C-alpha positions as CSV (number, residue, x, y, z in Angstrom):
1,X,32.4,-135.7,-32.7
2,X,32.2,-135.5,-29.1
3,X,30.6,-132.1,-27.8
4,X,32.7,-129.8,-25.9
5,X,32.0,-129.4,-21.9
6,X,29.7,-126.8,-20.9
7,X,32.0,-123.7,-18.9
8,X,31.9,-124.3,-15.3
9,X,29.5,-121.5,-13.7
10,X,31.8,-118.6,-11.9
11,X,32.8,-119.3,-8.3
12,X,30.8,-117.3,-5.5
13,X,33.9,-115.7,-4.3
14,X,34.4,-114.4,-7.9
15,X,30.4,-113.6,-8.1
16,X,30.9,-111.2,-5.1
17,X,34.4,-110.0,-6.2
18,X,32.7,-108.8,-9.2
19,X,29.6,-107.2,-7.4
20,X,32.0,-105.4,-5.2
21,X,33.8,-103.8,-7.8
22,X,30.5,-102.6,-9.2
23,X,29.7,-101.2,-6.0
24,X,32.9,-99.3,-5.4
25,X,33.1,-98.0,-9.2
26,X,29.8,-97.0,-8.4
27,X,30.9,-95.0,-5.3
28,X,33.8,-93.8,-6.9
29,X,31.9,-92.2,-10.0
30,X,29.7,-91.0,-7.1
31,X,31.5,-89.3,-5.5
32,X,33.2,-87.9,-8.5
33,X,29.9,-86.2,-9.8
34,X,29.4,-85.1,-6.0
35,X,32.7,-83.2,-6.3
36,X,31.9,-81.7,-9.8
37,X,28.2,-80.7,-8.6
38,X,30.3,-79.6,-5.5
39,X,32.6,-77.5,-7.3
40,X,29.2,-75.9,-9.4
41,X,27.7,-74.9,-5.9
42,X,27.6,-71.4,-5.0
43,X,28.8,-71.9,-1.2
44,X,27.4,-70.0,1.3
45,X,27.5,-66.4,1.5
46,X,30.1,-66.5,4.9
47,X,31.8,-69.5,3.8
48,X,34.8,-67.3,4.6
49,X,34.4,-67.9,8.3
50,X,32.6,-71.4,8.0
51,X,35.3,-72.9,6.5
52,X,38.1,-71.9,8.4
53,X,40.6,-71.7,5.4
54,X,43.9,-70.8,7.9
55,X,43.4,-74.1,9.5
56,X,44.8,-75.3,6.6
57,X,48.4,-73.9,7.2
58,X,51.1,-76.2,6.9
59,X,53.0,-76.9,10.5
60,X,56.1,-74.8,10.7
61,X,55.5,-72.0,8.8
62,X,55.8,-69.9,12.2
63,X,58.1,-70.0,15.3
64,X,57.8,-68.8,18.3
65,X,58.8,-65.0,19.3
66,X,58.1,-63.5,22.3
67,X,57.9,-60.2,21.5
68,X,56.0,-60.4,18.3
69,X,54.1,-63.5,19.7
70,X,55.3,-65.7,16.7
71,X,57.1,-64.8,13.3
72,X,57.4,-66.6,9.6
73,X,59.8,-69.5,9.9
74,X,63.5,-67.9,8.2
75,X,64.9,-70.0,5.6
76,X,61.5,-72.2,4.7
77,X,60.3,-73.4,1.5
78,X,56.9,-74.7,1.7
79,X,53.5,-75.1,-0.4
80,X,50.1,-73.6,0.9
81,X,46.8,-75.5,-0.9
82,X,43.4,-74.4,0.0
83,X,40.5,-74.7,-2.1
84,X,41.3,-71.7,-4.7
85,X,44.8,-72.0,-4.5
86,X,48.0,-73.7,-4.3
87,X,51.3,-71.5,-3.5
88,X,54.8,-71.6,-3.2
89,X,56.0,-69.7,0.0
90,X,59.3,-68.8,0.8
91,X,60.7,-67.0,3.6
92,X,64.1,-65.0,3.4
93,X,66.6,-65.5,6.7
94,X,65.4,-62.2,8.1
95,X,62.1,-63.6,8.7
96,X,60.0,-62.1,5.6
97,X,58.5,-63.8,2.8
98,X,60.3,-63.3,-0.3
99,X,64.0,-63.5,-1.4
100,X,67.0,-62.2,0.2
101,X,67.3,-58.7,0.5
102,X,70.2,-57.3,-2.2
103,X,72.6,-54.6,-0.7
104,X,71.3,-51.2,0.0
105,X,71.1,-48.5,-2.8
106,X,69.6,-45.1,-2.9
107,X,66.2,-46.5,-3.6
108,X,63.4,-46.0,-1.3
109,X,63.0,-49.1,1.0
110,X,59.6,-49.5,2.6
111,X,58.1,-52.3,5.2
112,X,54.8,-53.5,4.6
113,X,53.8,-54.8,8.3
114,X,49.9,-56.3,8.7
115,X,48.2,-59.6,9.4
116,X,47.6,-62.4,6.5
117,X,46.4,-60.3,4.4
118,X,49.9,-58.6,4.1
119,X,51.6,-62.0,4.4
120,X,49.0,-63.3,1.5
121,X,49.8,-66.9,1.8
122,X,46.6,-67.1,-0.7
123,X,48.5,-65.7,-3.8
124,X,51.8,-66.1,-5.3
125,X,54.8,-63.8,-4.4
126,X,54.8,-61.3,-7.9
127,X,50.8,-61.1,-6.9
128,X,50.8,-60.0,-3.4
129,X,50.7,-56.2,-2.6
130,X,54.1,-55.7,-1.4
131,X,55.7,-56.6,-4.8
132,X,53.1,-55.1,-6.9
133,X,53.2,-51.9,-4.6
134,X,57.4,-51.9,-5.4
135,X,56.9,-52.2,-8.8
136,X,54.4,-49.3,-9.3
137,X,56.6,-47.2,-7.1
138,X,59.9,-48.5,-8.5
139,X,60.7,-49.0,-4.0
140,X,62.2,-52.1,-2.7
141,X,59.0,-53.2,-0.5
142,X,59.2,-56.0,2.6
143,X,56.4,-58.4,3.2
144,X,56.3,-57.6,7.4
145,X,53.1,-59.9,7.6
146,X,52.3,-62.8,9.4
147,X,49.2,-64.9,10.2
148,X,47.1,-63.5,13.4
149,X,49.1,-60.5,13.6
150,X,47.9,-57.1,14.9
151,X,49.3,-53.4,15.3
152,X,51.3,-54.3,18.0
153,X,53.8,-56.3,16.1
154,X,55.0,-53.2,13.9
155,X,57.1,-51.1,15.9
156,X,59.0,-53.8,17.2
157,X,59.6,-55.7,13.6
158,X,60.4,-52.0,12.1
159,X,63.1,-51.6,14.6
160,X,64.4,-54.8,14.4
161,X,64.9,-54.6,10.5
162,X,65.1,-50.6,10.4
163,X,69.4,-50.8,10.4
164,X,70.0,-54.1,8.5
165,X,67.4,-53.4,5.6
166,X,68.1,-49.4,5.9
167,X,64.2,-48.6,5.9
168,X,62.6,-45.2,4.6
169,X,59.0,-46.0,5.8
170,X,56.3,-48.1,7.2
171,X,52.7,-49.2,5.6
172,X,50.5,-50.7,8.4
173,X,47.9,-53.0,7.2
174,X,45.2,-52.6,9.6
175,X,42.3,-54.9,9.3
176,X,39.2,-53.6,10.2
177,X,37.9,-57.5,11.0
178,X,39.9,-58.6,13.8
179,X,42.7,-56.0,14.4
180,X,40.9,-54.3,16.6
181,X,40.5,-57.5,19.1
182,X,43.9,-58.7,18.3
183,X,45.8,-55.3,19.8
184,X,43.3,-55.9,22.8
185,X,44.6,-59.1,23.3
186,X,48.3,-58.6,22.6
187,X,49.6,-57.8,26.0
188,X,47.8,-60.8,27.5
189,X,49.0,-63.3,25.0
190,X,52.4,-61.9,25.1
191,X,52.3,-62.7,29.1
192,X,51.0,-66.2,28.1
193,X,53.6,-66.9,26.3
194,X,56.9,-65.5,28.1
195,X,58.0,-68.5,28.7
196,X,58.4,-69.7,25.4
197,X,61.9,-70.0,23.8
198,X,61.9,-68.3,20.5
199,X,62.3,-69.9,17.2
200,X,60.7,-73.2,17.8
201,X,58.5,-74.2,15.2
202,X,54.3,-73.9,15.5
203,X,52.9,-77.0,14.7
204,X,48.7,-77.5,14.6
205,X,46.7,-79.6,16.5
206,X,47.1,-83.6,14.7
207,X,44.7,-84.1,11.9
208,X,45.1,-86.9,10.1
209,X,47.1,-86.8,6.7
210,X,44.4,-88.2,4.7
211,X,41.6,-85.7,6.3
212,X,44.3,-82.9,5.7
213,X,45.0,-83.9,2.4
214,X,41.4,-83.7,1.1
215,X,40.6,-80.6,2.9
216,X,43.0,-78.8,1.2
217,X,41.5,-80.0,-2.4
218,X,38.3,-81.6,-2.0
219,X,35.3,-78.6,-2.7
220,X,33.0,-81.3,-1.5
221,X,34.5,-81.7,1.8
222,X,35.0,-78.1,2.2
223,X,30.8,-77.6,1.4
224,X,30.2,-80.8,4.3
225,X,32.7,-78.5,6.7
226,X,30.7,-75.3,6.0
227,X,27.3,-77.2,7.0
228,X,29.0,-78.5,9.8
229,X,30.0,-75.1,11.1
230,X,26.5,-73.3,10.4
231,X,25.3,-76.5,12.8
232,X,27.9,-75.4,15.5
233,X,26.9,-71.8,15.0
234,X,23.4,-72.7,15.3
235,X,24.1,-74.2,18.7
236,X,23.2,-72.1,21.8
237,X,26.6,-71.4,23.8
238,X,28.8,-72.0,20.6
239,X,31.9,-70.8,21.7
240,X,32.5,-69.7,18.0
241,X,29.5,-67.9,17.3
242,X,30.1,-65.7,20.9
243,X,33.5,-64.9,19.5
244,X,32.3,-64.0,15.8
245,X,29.0,-62.1,17.2
246,X,31.7,-59.7,19.5
247,X,33.8,-58.9,16.3
248,X,30.6,-58.1,13.9
249,X,28.8,-56.5,16.3
250,X,31.4,-53.4,16.0
251,X,29.7,-53.1,12.5
252,X,26.1,-52.7,13.9
253,X,24.4,-49.2,14.8
254,X,24.4,-50.7,18.4
255,X,28.1,-51.4,18.5
256,X,29.5,-48.3,17.6
257,X,29.7,-47.3,21.2
258,X,31.9,-50.3,21.9
259,X,34.5,-48.8,19.4
260,X,36.3,-46.2,21.6
261,X,37.3,-49.2,24.2
262,X,38.5,-51.0,21.7
263,X,40.6,-48.4,19.9
264,X,42.5,-47.8,23.3
265,X,45.1,-50.5,22.9
266,X,45.5,-49.7,19.2
267,X,46.1,-46.5,20.0
268,X,49.4,-47.3,22.0
269,X,50.0,-49.7,19.4
270,X,49.8,-46.8,17.0
271,X,51.7,-44.4,18.7
272,X,54.7,-47.3,19.3
273,X,55.0,-47.6,15.8
274,X,55.0,-43.5,15.2
275,X,57.6,-43.4,17.5
276,X,59.7,-46.1,16.1
277,X,59.7,-44.6,12.8
278,X,60.2,-41.0,13.5
279,X,62.9,-42.0,15.8
280,X,64.9,-43.0,12.2
281,X,63.2,-40.1,10.4
282,X,60.9,-42.8,8.4
283,X,57.6,-42.0,7.3
284,X,54.4,-43.6,8.7
285,X,51.4,-44.4,6.5
286,X,48.1,-46.9,7.7
287,X,46.4,-48.6,5.4
288,X,42.6,-49.1,6.6
289,X,41.6,-52.4,5.1
290,X,38.1,-53.5,5.3
291,X,36.2,-57.3,5.5
292,X,35.0,-59.1,2.5
293,X,31.4,-58.6,3.8
294,X,31.9,-54.8,4.1
295,X,32.9,-54.7,0.4
296,X,30.5,-57.3,-1.4
297,X,27.2,-56.9,-0.4
298,X,26.0,-60.2,-1.0
299,X,27.8,-61.4,1.8
300,X,26.8,-59.2,4.1
301,X,23.1,-60.8,5.1
302,X,24.6,-64.4,5.6
303,X,27.5,-63.2,7.7
304,X,25.0,-61.6,10.0
305,X,22.5,-64.3,10.3
306,X,25.3,-66.4,11.3
307,X,25.4,-64.8,14.7
308,X,21.9,-63.7,14.8
309,X,22.8,-59.7,14.0
310,X,19.9,-57.6,11.9
311,X,21.7,-57.1,8.4
312,X,19.3,-53.7,8.4
313,X,21.1,-52.3,11.1
314,X,24.4,-52.9,10.1
315,X,26.6,-49.2,10.0
316,X,29.7,-51.3,7.7
317,X,31.8,-47.9,7.4
318,X,31.6,-47.0,11.3
319,X,34.8,-48.5,12.2
320,X,37.0,-47.5,9.5
321,X,35.2,-43.7,10.3
322,X,36.3,-44.0,14.2
323,X,40.0,-45.6,13.1
324,X,40.7,-42.6,10.7
325,X,39.3,-40.2,13.2
326,X,42.5,-41.7,15.8
327,X,44.6,-41.7,13.3
328,X,44.2,-37.7,12.3
329,X,44.2,-37.3,15.9
330,X,47.6,-39.1,15.7
331,X,49.2,-37.2,13.0
332,X,49.3,-40.2,11.2
333,X,49.0,-40.4,7.5
334,X,45.9,-43.0,6.7
335,X,44.8,-44.4,3.4
336,X,41.5,-46.4,2.9
337,X,40.7,-49.2,0.7
338,X,37.1,-49.6,0.9
339,X,36.1,-47.6,-2.2
340,X,38.3,-49.0,-4.4
341,X,37.4,-53.0,-3.4
342,X,33.6,-52.1,-3.7
343,X,34.1,-50.3,-6.8
344,X,36.5,-53.7,-8.4
345,X,33.7,-55.6,-6.7
346,X,30.6,-53.8,-8.6
347,X,33.1,-54.4,-11.5
348,X,32.9,-58.2,-10.9
349,X,36.5,-58.4,-10.4
350,X,36.0,-60.7,-7.3
351,X,38.9,-59.2,-4.7
352,X,38.3,-61.6,-2.1
353,X,37.9,-65.2,-2.3
354,X,34.8,-67.7,-1.4
355,X,36.2,-69.8,0.7
356,X,38.8,-68.0,2.3
357,X,37.9,-64.4,2.6
358,X,41.7,-62.8,1.8
359,X,41.9,-60.3,-1.0
360,X,43.2,-62.7,-4.8
361,X,45.6,-61.7,-7.2
362,X,43.2,-59.0,-8.4
363,X,42.3,-57.2,-4.8
364,X,45.9,-57.3,-4.4
365,X,46.4,-55.3,-7.2
366,X,43.5,-53.1,-6.4
367,X,44.9,-52.6,-2.6
368,X,48.8,-51.7,-4.4
369,X,47.5,-49.8,-6.8
370,X,45.2,-47.3,-3.9
371,X,48.6,-47.5,-1.8
372,X,50.9,-46.2,-4.4
373,X,48.5,-43.2,-5.2
374,X,48.2,-43.0,-1.5
375,X,52.2,-43.0,-1.1
376,X,52.3,-40.4,-3.5
377,X,50.2,-38.3,-2.1
378,X,50.1,-38.3,1.8
379,X,46.7,-37.9,3.4
């Protein structure tokens, strides 16, 4: 019997392909393991600043508007994704997040105006302060929020919507973190954009689709992005460091003297909102909303450390005291959200996202409950 011939050795090409497959497989397994590890590692205490989650907003979410600077894109249906959330967003024909308004009834109707905390792209529509507040009070409430808005948008937005919606009241959600600066910049921004036609979709800077896909989903890339931003903040002359230092300085003992100047633009905006509501016989309440580092103690040191501020010299409630004093002087009712959010944080409810800095669904619940109490008993 003739013996079978010995098998031929694999070709060099096949050997290289086999090795390449092992290398690629090893890399894939390594990346998956690193991604899982990144999800377990606690992010930097100031990750909400460093990650810059608003940069993940989809193009066309807003359109240009000379008076408001920008507004939500009427009729838009889109999904907003970032680390920790994936949320469907719908904008009605009036440019408000939510469903089309129904016919007017005897039920009270209130507009909730503010910035990204009010628009609340981080949570589902039914989890927002606006919807929860309406359910608690049995009122119809409308989401008049938009990223990067301040208080100057409140009066013109209310005037636009008061008649079509039959509004009975206005809540302004005043974010202590940057509304003072947004209000100060508003006249300059309005002049800068005066020549833009209204209604054009706004598009951010170009980001490769693959990079955008993973930035919105990968915690590993999120950790890398945070570390890259840390290096930028450490760089001498960093514009980001300078901007954030200016905003955070208002929460220090040394920065209390600067608040008076910052409040002038806010006073102008509040007076305009007061006039707009009084013209209609509507009510006005301002909800004072603190940033995450004021509420969650473990965020303070890393946040101040980013810009070289001493947390031992913090005056965390200083801005709220002065805003509250201004509101009292103007005869505008106010509602502080700080202590209820602090109580929720101490109870382990996590009212703010880690990589984002906006309210979680739990945070919106606390805010809605607090606002409901304030609106039932104005203070």
